[in-house]
LOFIRO-534001 format. One record per atom (N, C-alpha, C, CB): residue in one letter; y, x, z. Coordinates in steps of 0.02 Angstrom, whole numbers, plus 50000, padded with zeros to 5 digits. Glycine has a CB too. Layout:
<rs>
AYXZ...
</rs>
This chain:
<rs>
M499065509546860M499025512146929M498595519946932M498625506046975S499185522646983S498665531346984S498155529747032S499125539947019N497625535747014N497065536247047N496985537447126N496775540747015N497725540447119N497815541247216N497765535447231N498555544247258R498205530547213R498595524647240R497645519447264R499335520047153K497275519747200K496835516947221K496435519347249K496645514447191L496425526447254L495875528247334L496375527647390L495465537647344N496805526147382N497175525847462N496995516947486N498295527747456L497015512947431L496935506847447L495935505647461L497345502147378A495635507947424A494915508147438A494805510847522A494555513747380A495245515947526A494955518847603A495425516047650A494955527847615W496055510847638W496245505147678W495745499747691W496795502247649R495565499747621R494845493747622R494245495147680R494345494347537L494005499547660L493555504147693L493485503947772L493765510847675G494175506147785G494385507047848G494265499047888G495185510147844G494835494647860G494715488047902G493945483847894G495325482547878K493605486747853K492775483347861K492465488447931K492135485147766L492545493847946L492395498547998L492675495548055L492655505647986I493295493648053I493765490548116I493365484648135I494605487948094V493175479348082V492875474248111V492245474148096V493135468648097L491845479148088L490955477748100L490955481248167L490275481948035S491435487048186S491275488948255S491415484548318S491605494648264L491935478248293L492035474748344L491515468948357L492665472548336L491195468548280L490715463848298L490075467348342L490465460548230F489985474948322F489305477448350F489555478248441F489015486448301L490195479848466L490305478648507L490215472748541L490665480248503F490285465748520F490475461548548F489665458848555F491065457748514A489135460848509A488505458548486A488295462048560A488155461248401L488355469348560L487975473748617L488135469548689L488315482648621T488775467948686T488865464448756T488665457248780T489525464548768A488565454648733A488145447548723A487545448248751A488015445248649C487095454048718C486445455248735C486285458148813C486215459948683K486815461148828K486705465448889K486975457848951K487345474748887N487195453748934N487375448048981N486795444348974N488035443748964A486625444448915A485865439048917A485305441948957A485485437748837A485105449648947A484855450848978A484695450349060A484935453648956N485345451549083N485505451749140N486105446049159N485665458449151P485935442149164P486365434449189P487175437749233P485685428349268L486605441149279L487155443049337L487715446949315L486865447149393S487775451749244S488185455749239S488825451749213S487925461049201Q488885444149203Q489365439749171Q489775440449225Q489165432349149A489895441349290A490065441049354A490265446749391A489615438549381P490375452949357P490435459649402P490935457349472P490885466849348A490505463249496A490835464049581A491545466549562A490375470949643P492075465449602P492725466949580P492795476049585P493295462249635D492395479449605D492435486849617D492015490449561D492145488749692E491895487149524E491355489649467E492095491149399E490535481049440M491795497749386M492275501449335M492025504849287M492685505849362R492385504549238R492155507449172R492755513949148R492125500249109D492565518549115D493035523749082D493345520749009D492575531149066I493965522848997I494395521448949I494715526748950I494775515848952A495065528048886A495585530548863A496295528248828A495325533448833D496895530848855D497365527648814D497555531048765D497865525548843D498215530048734D498395532448671D498725541048691D499005526248634L498895542048741L498945549648781L498285553048792L499265549048859G497785550948776G497155553548801G496865552748861G497155559048796R497055551148896R497205550548967R496445547448997R497935545048980K496325549349023K495535546249020K495495543349113K494765554648994L495475537149104L495615530249161L495125527549176L496025524249140K495115523849217K494605519749257K494805512749257K494535522149331I494545507449215I494645500949241I494195497149254I494965497749209P494475490849297P493835484749317P493405483449242P494275475449350L492915480949243L492415479349207L492875471149191L491555480049252K493075467849229K493245461849221K494215462049248K492615456949269V494525460549176V495275463249193V495485457149189V495705468949144E495845454549257E496245448749250E496905447149276E495935444549268R497315453449306R497975453849307R498165459049292R498225452449354V498735459149252V499135464949207V499885462949210V498885465249120V500225468549196V500955468949191V501075471849124V501285473249248S501515469549092S501585473149023S502345474549025S501335468248953L502665481649027L503255483349020L503605483748939L503235489249055A503415481348901A503625481448817A503345475948781A503335487948775P504075472648771P504045465448708P503335466448662P504865465848637S503135471348648S502725473448591S501855473248624S503025482148563L501805475348663L501315474548704L501365467048740L501335480348752T501635462648773T501635457248781T501405450748729T502155457548799E501705453248663E501685450948603E500665450448587E502225456848550N500525456748587N499905460048572N499505457548634N499975468348564I499685455748693I499195454548746I499045445848728I499555456648834F499525441748708F499455436448698F499115436748618F500105433148713A499095440748587A498755440248514A498045438048535A498735448048465V497835443048572V497005444448568V496775440648631V496745453548574G497315435348644G497065429148679G496925430448760G496375426748641A497395434848780A497415436448861A497925436548870A497155442248893G498525429848849G499195430948888G499005426448965G499995427148837D498445424248958D498345421249046D498265425849109D497625416949054R498205432549077R497985436849114R498625438249145R497605442149082L499245439149095L499925443249124L500075440949168L500515443849091V500415443349225V500675441549302V501385443549299V500265446049369G501645446749247G502305450249268G502565455449194G502115455849349V503095452049153V503335456449109V503975456949103V503105455549057T504335460949047T504985462949063T505545455049052T505175470249004T506205459349064T506825451449027T506695452848966T507875451349038Y506605457348906Y506525457548842Y505995454848832Y506555463048814C505475452648866C504745450848823C504945443248798C503895450948881N505075442048756N505345433348731N504845431448674N506285432648690Y504135434148662Y503935430148627Y503135432848630Y504345429848561P502725426848637P502925420948626P503095416648677P502535418648593E503215408948654E503735406348703E503275404848776E504135398648668D502985407648774D502385407248841D502465411248900D501645409548821A503005417048858A502925425148906A503755424548925A502625435048845L504175418948899L504705417648948L504655414049015L505145414348916K503985412449030K503675407049089K503455413249146K502835401049055I503355419549140I502935423149164I503635427349216I502415427449100Q503435430649280Q503635433249318Q504025438649299Q503235433949352K504465440149284K504915445249270K505005453149320K505555441049271V504925459949296V505035464749339V505355468549302V504515467549371G505865468149275G506455471349257G506545472349196G506535476649284D506995477549165D506955477749102D506255484449088D507805479249071T506385485249022T505755490649006T505915497849041T505655492048914Q506655501849036Q506455508449061Q506505506849137Q506945514949033T506715504049177T506895502949241T506785496549262T507505504449251P505925496249290P505575490849303P505655490649372P504905490849280N505575486449415N505685486449486N505055487149519N506035480549509I504895491249530I504215494949566I504005491649642I504405503949581E504305490149661E504205484749704E503925477449689E504775484049727T504225475049654T504025468949609T503235467649578T504485469549546I503235474849535I502595475549510I501965477549571I502685481349452V502205481049621V501625480949669V501425474549694V501755484849724A501805471749713A501855462949739A501345460549705A502565457949718L501555460149633L501135455049608L500335459349582L501605450949539K500225464549626K499595466849630K498945467849565K499405462449678P499365468049516P498975470749439P498565475149446P499395473949384Q498065474949401Q497465479649395Q497645484549352Q496835476549370I498205484649299I498315489249252I499055486949253I497845489149182V499515490749224V500115490549201V500195492149133V500475494149237F500445491149070F500435493149009F501115494649003F500155488548961V501245501048980V501865502748950V501725506448872V502255507949005S502225506948838S502245507348780S502415516148747S502745501748766T502795519748800T503025526848778T502785531248827T503795527748771A502785535848834A502355542648889A503165543348925A501915552948833S503645541148914S504405540948952S504445536648999S504995539248912Q504015532248981Q503975525949052Q503595528549096Q503605517949038L503105534849087L502805535149127L502705541349213L502425534449082E502995543749189E503055549749229E503535546549288E503385556849185A503875543449303A504405540749334A503995535649382A504955537349281F503505534049377F503225527649429F502535528349416F503505519149412M502115533749388M501455534249382M501005533149447M501365540449355K501395538249484K501135541649560K501065534249590K501805547849612T501715530949594T501835526949646T501245521349641T502595524249641L501115518949569L500835513249555L500005515249560L501125510449482E499855522149554E499025523249551E498855524449631E498735530949497S499385528249670S499275526649731S499095519849761S499735528549755Q499365515949737Q499045508649745Q498375505249716Q499495504649721G498275508749674G497715506349651G497725503349582G497495502049694I498325504449551I498535501649501I498485506349434I499165499349519T498165504749380T497875509449333T498655508849273T496925506049297V498975513749246V499375513949204V498995516649144V499915517249227F499115510549083F498905513949003F499575511548953F497985509648963V499545517548926V499895520148889V499735520148818V499965525148910T500035513748792T499965513948711T500675518048674T499915504948680N500705520148599N501215524348578N500845525448498N501335531948635P500845517048462P500605520848387P501105522848350P500215516448337N501225526748302N501525529248256N501405528048193N501515534248263D500935522748190D500715520648092D500345515248106D500125526948034L500325512148040L499945502448052L499105504248085L499775496347940N498945509848052N498165509548095N498145512448178N497565515248048G498795513448201G498675513848279G498985507748284G499005520248329V499285504048278V499485497048293V498795492948296V500005494048234L498525493548248L497745488148237L497345490848282L497265488148157A497225497448289A496765500948341A497115498448403A496735509748336N497825498348426N497955496248494N497685488748510N498725496848506L497635484048453L497395478048463L496745478048478L497505474248414R496195482248426R495535482648454R495445483848520R495205486948426Q495845491048552Q495645493648602Q495805484048682Q496265503148606L496285481548654L496375475948700L495815470648705L496975472648682G495675471248649G495285466048642G494585467548681G495225464748568D494505472648673D493965478048718D494145477848802D494115487448689I494735478748810I494925478548889I494805471748916I495715480448904F495125465948886F495005458748903F494535456248877F495455454748890G493845460548861G493325456248837G493485450148792G492995453948893T493875447748742T493935444548693T493885448148640T494375441448695I493285451348613I493215455148548I493045449948514I492715461148542E492905444848495E492825439248452E493285437648413E492705434348481R493915435348476R494595433548442R494825438248407R495125431748483T494815443748457T495375450648413T495045451248327T495215461548465T494275450548326T494035452448249T494095447548194T493305453948248V494285440048234V494505435948166V495325440348164V494555424848178L495805440548232L496525443148218L496525448548161L496835446548285L496155453348183L496085459548136L495995458748070L495575463348151N495435455448054N495125453247978N495845449147941N494295446447988E496065443747992E496665439747945E497375444947923E497015432348000L497455450147968L497925455547952L497675461447892L498045459248022Q497105461347903Q497065467747855Q497115464347791Q496335472647861E496795458347766E496935453547702E497515453247700E496695446647700R497905451247727R498635450347715R498845457447707R499055446347777I498735462947725I499075468847716I498735472747631I498915473847796I498115470847639I497815473947578I498225466347519I496675474747587G498395463547531G498715457847469G499375461447462G498845448147495I499725462947497I500365464547480I500205471747444I500895464547547E499765476447471E499775481547430E499525479847344E499325486547468E499055474947345E498855474447283E499405474047236E498425469347278Q499885469647256Q500365467947216Q500865472747198Q500615463247240N500765477747228N501425484047218N500875489647184N501905487847314L500435489647155L500065496347154L500345498847083L499145495847160D500385495547035D500815496246973D501375495046977D500665493046926K501865495647019K502645496147017K502925501947046K502965490547053P503535503447008P503835508047039P504165508547114P504205508947001K504075513147149K504395514047204K505175513047226K504255519347212V505335509547264V506075506847264V506385510747332V506115497447271K506925513547316K507255517047371K507475513947435K507795519747347V507345514147497V507535509047539V507835514047580V506975503947569F508375510547631F508735514347682F508685508547746F509595516547654V508305509347806V508245504247847V508805505847897V507545503347875Q509435501847893Q509835502947975Q509615498648043Q510665500647967F509705500748088F509615499248148F510275497048172F509325504548184D510655502548173D511555500348207D511955503448151D511875504948300K512325498348142K512955498548086K513385505448109K513525490348091E513585505348168E514025511048182E513795518248211E514475508548227A513245517848241A512865523448260A512415525948203A512455521748320L512255520548153L511845523948109L510885526648105L512255528948111Y510735524348160Y510015524848177Y509665521148138Y509845523248240T509045524548112T508715522348055T507915525648061T509175524947986I507605526248006I506675526548034I506595533648004I505945519347990G506245536948037G506175545248019G505445545247996G506315551248092K505095552248013K504455553147996K503985550348031K504335558647993E504125549848111E503715547848162E503585540648163E503985549748222S504055536648117S504045529648135S503415525648090S504835526348120F503205520648131F502695516648083F502925512848021F502375511448122L503475511948040L504055507747998L504195512747934L504855506348049T504165518547931T504085522847855T503495520147817T503935531647864E502955522247868E502225518247825E502455510147779E501495515247905I502765504947847I502555498447818I503155499247748I502655490647883V503605502747768V503945502247687V503595507147617V504825505347696E503335510947635E502835513247586E502395507747558E502395518547617R502115503047618R501495501247592R501745496047560R500915500047637A502405492447563A502705487047544A503185487247470A503105485347603G502955493347461G503275494847384G503965498947372G503445487647350G504135502647437G504545505747424G504555512347462G505015501947426T504935518547458T504955522647482T505595525047529T504775525347441S505585525947592S506195527247660S506655533847620S505715530847761V507105533047604V507445539247584V507745543947650V508045536947534T507405540347724T507515545047791T506655545847811T508095540247868K506235547747756K505415548747783K505475554347816K504785549647727D505895560347777D505725566547797D506135569447862D505815570747737I506355565847876I506795564547934I506475567047992I506955557347943A506465571048044A506095572348108A506225568348159A506185578548131T505725566848199T505555560048244T505645554148197T506095558948313A505755548348273A505495542348230A506085538748208A505015537148270Y506545537348262Y507145533448250Y507705540348268Y507195525548307P508025543848217P508335549048204P509245545448195P507915552848136K509595547548210K510205545048218K510655550748154K510435545548310I510625546648099I511195551548037I511995551148051I511125547847945S512295557147997S513055555248012S513055550847926S513765564248026K513745549547935K514065546347877K514025551647816K514855544147896E514065558347823E513895560447752E513325563047734E514275564647730T512705562747793T512065559147773T511815555047746T511855557847796A512035549247755A511965543947745A512495543847671A512105539647812L512895544647657L513315543347584L512805546747532L514205547547579A512445553847545A512045555647493A511435551547486A511885562247498L511345546447527L510695544847504L510505539047440L510395542647565N510975536347435N511035530347401N510645527647372N511375530047368P510425523147423P509685518747414P510085512747379P509165515947502D509265509647347D509145506347294D509295497247333D508275509147261V508885497547404V509025493447441V509195494047506V508685490447436I509335489647564I509595492247620I509405485647670I510415494447611I508755488047718I508535481647747I508965484147823I507535480047748V509215476847845V509535480047910V509055475247947V510475479347927S509175478648012S508635475448067S509195471448100S508165481548127E509285464448091E509685459848109E509885460548195E509345453148086S510515461648215S510645460248282S511475459948291S510285465948328P511535457648342P512215457848344P512635461748328P512375457248383N512445468348318N512945474748326N512755477548248N512725481248402N512255473648211N512065477348150N511815471348092N511425483148170L512295467448072L512365462348028L512555463047964L512715458748049E512675470047944E512825472047873E512945479447876E513465468247841P512945482247822P512715488947823P513195493747829P512365490347769N513325499847848N513875503647865N514275504647793N513635510547901E515015505747811E515415504747751E515605511847710E516085500947774V514955515647753V514865521347706V514365519947620V514435527147759F514035513647614F513515512747569F514045508347517F512755508647605K514655506847529K514825501447501K514965502347414K515425499147544N514695510747381N514705510747339N513865511247299N515205514647336S513625511247349S512685512947332S512505505347307S512055515547424P512065509447252P511815503947215P511465497147253P511325506947172A511405498647328A511125493647338A511715488247375A510505495547376V512115488647367V512685484547382V512995482147330V513125487447418K513185487247270K513385485347213K512905478447183K513365491847171N512145479947197N511935477047167N511565469347209N511615481847134K511845469647262K511765464447309K511315464547348K511725459247286R510845469447362R510135471047389R510145473047448R509775475747356V510465468747477V510515471347560V510115465047572V511405472447609Y509695465147632Y509135459347655Y509205462747736Y508135459747608K509215455547773K509115454747850K508525451347864K509655450847884I508215456247919I507415455547948I507525455348020I506855462247929N507285451848065N507345448748123N507265456148177N506735442048129A507715459048208A507495464848250A507045465248299A507925466848277D506765458648313D506195459848367D505465459248316D506235453048439I505545457948247I504985456548221I504705464548176I505125449348172I505475467448151I505245473948116I505255478448178I505755476748048S505525478948225S505345485048276S504795485348322S505845486048318R504565480648327R503735478448384R503325480348339R503465469048411P502945484448357P502395486748344P501655481048371P502465494148379S501815475348320S501355467548354S500955465348302S501865459948376P500705461848297P500215459048227P501055455248196P499275450748254R501525453648212R502165453648180R502405456648137R502505454448206I502325461648143I502495469148082I502195468048018I502115477348106V501705463448004V501345461147956V501845455947915V500695458047986D502165453447968D502675445547937D503295449847908D503055438248018A503445457147941A504085461547910A503885464347860A504405466947951M503315467047850M502995469247807M502955464947707M502365469347854E502825459447748E502695453247703E503525451947666E502365445647760Q504005451347737Q504635450947699Q505035456147652Q505025449747743I504815464347677I504925469647630I504845467947565I504525474647641A504205467047562A503865466647503A504285461547453A503105464347518E504425455547477E504675451847452E505595454047424E504505446747499A505815457147473A506315459747460A506555464147401A506355461947504L505835469847390L505755474247341L505485472647251L505295478247377K505475463847262K505235462247191K505655464047131K505135455147187
</rs>
């Protein structure tokens, strides 16, 4: 086992413990405040607190958040995961997990939500997953007293940090602490199994014909690395680049991970002579699981690690 990989794993363990300890401290502090002042358990509707989103924007949100809208499937999953699914009053047509998400009022798709529907639902916060969603409707929503909160994780720590922050926003810190502890243990278990193994060259394919894959800024590049592989496109700029067939031909991956969807069921024909295809090392993972920065990304990590054995 290399010293660098041992140090990286030790740092990851320490980081996980710090996340859990910080959540427990925050939960204890909140409990003490409530015990000292019983009235604080029922804050007035206009009581606000300061918070920052992933863009570093300083926002004000209610102390008690009860009505929110999610404009991304990953955010819907995360809100349910931290125990606040009952606060969701609106989600997108793509929000299909967990099953209870299907019962929530739809507000359009991820990129073109119906702003009138959102305003009519009177949410306190609208959660969005990228800055590109923000500019088109931020002013309209904020003029109605609705806060727009942006999440934009680009690595595994960012995914976990988003969960931690959601637990803080919704006041579900205890449940979130348990969730994060479980995820950390699973992640560490995967890494420990791969510490002494050589890295496997992996290509992740999101679209058979267009050849979209993962690049330097994608959280999946790190997921592949932690699972025992190395992405052959890890040095390409941006998160999800589209590559040419000429570029793909030169990659020569040992394993191909296919994000399974109707237009992406098998590798592009350019890989027909690659070690991955010749050795029948092509593996499919459900597109929703592998593409969403939610707790299920650890499921994807476990599946990738299994494929790379």
